[in-house]
C-alpha positions in Angstrom: 8.2 22.9 -8.0 7.0 23.9 -11.4 3.6 25.6 -11.6 1.3 25.7 -14.6 -2.3 26.8 -15.2 -4.4 24.7 -17.5 -7.6 26.1 -18.9 -10.7 24.0 -19.5 -13.7 24.9 -21.5 -16.2 22.7 -19.7 -17.8 22.9 -16.2 -15.4 20.2 -14.9 -12.9 17.6 -16.0 -12.1 14.2 -14.5 -8.8 13.9 -12.7 -7.5 11.1 -15.0 -8.4 13.0 -18.1 -7.0 16.2 -16.7 -3.5 14.7 -16.1 -3.4 13.6 -19.7 -4.9 16.9 -21.1 -2.3 18.9 -19.1 0.6 16.8 -20.4 1.6 15.6 -17.0 1.4 12.0 -18.2 1.6 10.5 -21.6 -1.1 7.8 -21.3 -4.3 7.2 -19.4 -2.7 4.1 -17.9 0.1 6.1 -16.5 -2.4 8.5 -14.9 -4.4 5.5 -13.5 -1.3 4.0 -11.9 -0.1 7.3 -10.3 -3.6 7.9 -8.9 -4.0 4.4 -7.6 -0.5 4.5 -6.0 -1.6 7.6 -4.0 1.0 9.8 -5.8 -1.5 12.6 -6.8 -2.8 15.3 -4.5 -5.9 17.4 -5.2 -6.2 20.6 -3.2 -3.5 19.3 -0.9 -5.1 16.0 -0.2 -4.1 12.6 -1.6 -6.7 11.5 -4.1 -7.2 7.9 -5.3 -10.4 8.6 -7.3 -9.7 8.6 -11.1 -13.1 10.1 -11.7 -12.7 13.0 -9.3 -14.3 16.0 -10.8 -12.0 19.0 -11.0 -13.4 22.5 -11.4 -11.6 25.9 -12.0 -9.6 26.8 -9.0 -8.7 23.3 -8.0 -5.0 22.4 -7.8 -3.4 19.1 -8.7 0.1 18.1 -7.5 2.3 15.2 -8.7 6.0 14.7 -9.0 7.4 18.2 -9.0 4.4 19.8 -10.7 1.5 21.9 -9.4 -1.3 22.3 -12.0 -4.1 24.7 -11.4 -7.4 24.3 -13.3 -8.6 27.5 -15.0 
């Protein structure tokens, strides 16, 4: 599993935007499909909410990537 830290400059970022910002997906549509297909985990739990607010310390897993919000 590849681990990466992604720094944000705001209080939170929505899951769908985070996946695109972090470079884990190339389009918002790809992010939407992965989330709706239950292929994304937030803090170890499957998350199907595209608008889920992520804050520093949260982790996101998809495919073979683990992204940590900083």
